VOGU-3710 file (C-alpha; in Angstrom, 3 decimals, decimal comma):
1> xxxxxxxxxx> 25,539/-2,526/18,109  23,478/-0,089/19,677  20,158/-0,073/20,266  19,058/2,636/17,981  20,865/0,755/15,320  18,744/-2,207/15,920  15,581/-0,323/15,421  16,828/0,952/12,234  17,423/-2,150/10,609  14,169/-3,297/11,924
11> xxxxxxxxxx> 12,260/-0,531/10,026  14,486/-1,507/6,939  13,368/-4,869/7,071  9,616/-3,903/7,019  10,045/-1,291/4,331  11,751/-4,269/2,107  8,781/-6,350/3,180  6,601/-3,719/2,491  8,239/-3,243/-1,307  7,838/-6,983/-2,055
21> xxxxxxxxxx> 4,201/-7,102/-0,677  3,456/-4,192/-2,991  4,990/-5,941/-5,955  2,596/-9,126/-5,280  -0,208/-6,445/-5,113  0,679/-5,284/-8,741  0,542/-8,699/-10,083  -3,024/-9,733/-8,406  -4,618/-6,529/-7,346  -6,045/-8,067/-4,235
31> xxxxxxxxxx> -7,262/-5,634/-1,424  -6,016/-7,979/1,400  -2,527/-7,747/0,176  -2,824/-3,813/-0,030  -4,099/-3,891/3,601  -1,008/-6,130/4,563  1,211/-3,754/2,854  -0,366/-0,725/4,870  0,477/-2,444/7,984  3,847/-3,582/7,344
41> xxxxxxxxxx> 4,550/0,006/6,221  3,213/1,438/9,502  5,078/-1,074/11,506  8,310/-0,016/9,691  7,342/3,741/10,532  7,134/3,028/14,177  10,456/1,057/14,207  11,918/4,065/12,489  10,399/6,445/15,112  12,023/4,611/17,713
51> xxxxxxxxxx> 15,454/4,483/16,325  15,289/8,444/15,702  14,241/9,052/19,132  16,642/6,652/20,737  19,413/8,105/18,579  18,583/11,258/19,526  18,781/10,014/23,207  22,083/8,633/22,509  23,842/11,177/21,134  22,142/13,915/23,144
61> xxxxxxxxxx> 21,629/16,096/20,191  19,037/16,287/16,939  20,288/13,441/15,222  20,638/14,843/11,672  24,366/16,215/11,779  26,025/13,397/9,762  25,111/12,136/6,295  23,879/8,925/7,614  21,551/10,406/10,348  20,369/12,968/7,658
71> xxxxxxxxxx> 19,604/10,165/4,854  17,766/8,187/7,393  15,705/11,401/8,591  14,975/11,780/5,058  13,672/8,566/4,428  11,541/8,829/7,489  9,818/12,116/6,331  9,115/10,240/2,929  7,073/7,516/4,957  5,421/9,910/7,193
81> xxxxxxxxxx> 3,873/11,607/4,153  3,093/8,622/2,281  1,055/7,296/5,297  -0,857/10,571/5,232  -1,762/10,086/1,885  -2,736/6,598/2,324  -4,919/7,743/5,114  -6,222/11,115/3,844  -6,426/10,359/-0,154  -6,396/6,388/-0,433
91> xxxxxxxxxx> -4,446/6,975/-3,583  -2,958/3,657/-4,848  0,075/2,809/-6,589  2,365/5,456/-5,096  3,370/3,726/-2,010  5,501/1,112/-4,172  7,836/4,160/-5,303  7,788/5,906/-2,141  8,841/3,051/-0,091  11,340/1,933/-2,690
101> xxxxxxxxxx> 12,947/5,471/-2,285  12,887/5,544/1,094  14,432/1,893/1,688  16,979/2,959/-0,971  18,039/5,839/1,090  18,425/4,322/4,169  20,773/1,377/2,470  22,624/4,219/0,783  22,955/5,799/4,520  24,491/2,569/5,817
111> xxxxxxxxxx> 27,498/3,140/3,341  28,338/6,165/5,674  29,909/6,289/9,226  26,809/5,291/11,385  28,686/5,499/14,868  27,465/8,556/17,001  29,890/11,265/17,217  30,542/14,208/18,999  28,450/17,298/17,838  30,660/19,911/16,054
121> xxxxxxxxxx> 30,484/23,435/17,828  29,058/24,891/14,695  25,947/22,699/14,906  25,311/23,125/18,424  22,643/25,721/17,793  18,763/25,812/18,077  18,638/26,229/14,387  19,656/22,886/13,726  16,037/21,404/14,335  14,485/24,334/13,161
131> xxxxxxxxxx> 16,134/24,628/9,991  16,000/20,748/9,607  12,512/20,553/10,265  11,350/22,861/7,461  14,000/21,591/4,872  13,358/18,014/5,515  9,653/18,360/5,481  10,033/20,167/1,860  12,424/17,332/0,815  9,775/14,677/1,792
141> xxxxxxxxxx> 6,899/16,066/0,405  8,819/16,705/-2,909  9,690/13,047/-2,991  6,241/12,449/-3,091  5,612/14,428/-6,051  8,530/12,670/-7,407  6,669/9,264/-6,869  3,447/10,676/-8,137  4,963/11,966/-11,293  6,357/8,396/-11,942
151> xxxxxxxxxx> 2,920/6,821/-11,921  1,375/9,633/-13,896  3,721/8,702/-16,823  3,173/5,076/-16,545  -0,598/5,609/-16,907  -0,188/7,977/-19,359  2,261/5,774/-21,463  -0,715/3,139/-21,239  -3,151/5,486/-22,591  -1,166/6,520/-25,469
161> xxxxxxxxxx> -0,265/3,141/-26,686  -3,788/1,970/-26,170  -2,786/-1,183/-24,200  -4,889/-0,900/-21,448  -3,982/-3,491/-18,676  -6,201/-4,448/-15,683  -3,893/-2,461/-13,273  -4,717/0,663/-15,207  -8,029/0,799/-13,717  -6,927/-0,149/-10,134
171> xxxxxxxxxx> -4,572/2,899/-10,132  -5,643/6,590/-9,784  -6,853/8,479/-12,688  -4,586/10,811/-14,544  -6,390/14,002/-13,007  -6,325/12,573/-9,543  -2,447/12,201/-9,937  -1,997/15,716/-11,292  -3,867/17,298/-8,653  -2,079/15,369/-6,067
181> xxxxxxxxxx> 1,312/16,672/-7,746  -0,026/20,006/-7,672  -0,944/19,719/-3,987  2,523/18,478/-2,765  4,049/21,447/-4,695  1,936/24,174/-3,000  2,630/22,356/0,410  6,587/21,919/-0,302  7,422/24,827/-1,835  6,663/27,213/1,227
191> xxxxxxxxxx> 8,466/24,655/3,618  11,531/24,848/1,167  11,360/28,615/1,293  11,162/28,403/5,022  13,957/26,015/5,145  16,453/28,318/3,158  15,246/31,232/5,269  15,959/29,375/8,572  19,364/28,239/7,166  20,357/31,912/6,279
201> xxxxxxxxxx> 19,393/32,712/9,947  21,422/30,135/11,211  24,571/30,906/8,870  24,443/34,451/9,911  24,600/33,540/13,600  27,273/30,833/12,885  29,480/32,483/10,164  28,534/36,233/10,357  26,745/36,168/6,833  23,215/35,599/5,693
211> xxxxxxxxxx> 24,797/33,803/2,453  28,247/32,614/1,591  27,662/31,202/-1,788  28,746/28,071/-0,251  27,950/25,059/-2,856  25,130/23,539/-0,700  23,667/26,777/-0,660  23,921/27,690/-4,315  22,362/24,273/-5,001  19,572/24,836/-2,502
221> xxxxxxxxxx> 18,989/28,049/-4,448  18,923/26,525/-7,922  16,362/23,968/-6,098  14,144/26,777/-5,030  14,211/28,419/-8,292  13,297/25,053/-10,302  10,419/24,707/-7,922  9,623/28,331/-7,988  9,393/28,004/-11,568  7,159/24,927/-11,545
231> xxxxxxxxxx> 4,783/26,429/-9,548  4,621/29,640/-11,472  4,338/27,474/-14,679  1,216/25,387/-13,326  -0,377/28,669/-12,254  0,091/30,994/-15,360  1,428/28,849/-18,128  -0,521/25,516/-18,073  2,143/23,486/-17,107  0,081/20,559/-16,031
241> xxxxxxxxxx> -0,285/16,778/-16,845  2,976/15,209/-18,768  5,113/18,504/-18,445  4,417/19,121/-14,777  5,244/15,536/-14,165  8,486/15,447/-16,017  9,590/18,781/-14,619  8,692/17,328/-11,091  11,018/14,386/-11,493  13,689/16,712/-12,775
251> xxxxxxxxxx> 13,726/19,041/-9,938  13,589/16,122/-7,533  16,687/14,936/-8,945  18,201/18,268/-8,280  17,134/17,710/-4,844  18,919/14,421/-4,566  22,075/16,015/-5,922  21,852/18,767/-3,578  21,187/16,255/-0,735  23,982/13,811/-1,319
261> xxxxxxxxxx> 26,319/14,662/-4,515  27,265/18,117/-2,921  27,811/16,849/0,368  30,186/13,910/-0,809  31,763/15,246/-4,061  31,938/19,193/-3,479  34,092/20,413/-0,402  32,614/23,664/1,369  31,179/24,966/4,770  28,956/21,983/4,953
271> xxxxx> 31,439/19,235/4,486  31,154/18,407/8,166  27,726/16,487/6,973  29,610/14,039/4,862  30,957/12,634/8,315
//
């Protein structure tokens, strides 16, 4: 087994431990368990970073050219943003959902070919890291928005049922979660926009056309319109709270379909990504 795969499996191991540690925290709400969870997550993140750069060295290209590599990198961006939120906002509860999502993405990635392959000529471009940087960061912050929305709906359900548990008071308020959701949207949408723009520029240099109505392009545009509608709704139509949370969840499910479903189910110019 290649050294880079060992690093990835170590990262996966730490993410699984983090998930179980956070489950334990939800049962006891002991701060020392939460601190251990954060240390486990950071350990997994560093192992993941080592995987990414060792993969880059071994493959001699930016390692996001297969669905296995892309899912792993997607997972890495989610953990990155989660750690930033832990440091800056110290919002409890979100990490369980984000780490569970990141762990699941790595497990799914292992279903695809993970051996290093040669870089297809179409991908041998400076636009590859540029496009991927913006697109994946946008998707990563939208994943955090998805997790925030799930926690928001859980908290809201407790309020409406009037069956408040101890955990309700340990978790962030509905106002805090809604504000963080909006913050994620305002950061993620420009990144998604830049991802689409750089992808179009890359398409022009590779295929001679900025837009080919390829299935991946179409679904990326659908995703953009969904988040644009959500941002507009929050700014002008009061789409806050429950409505904003539900819309964020739906929009991210479309992101996942665009990311995985389109690459595996619908043939097109981006079919190389499921190698």
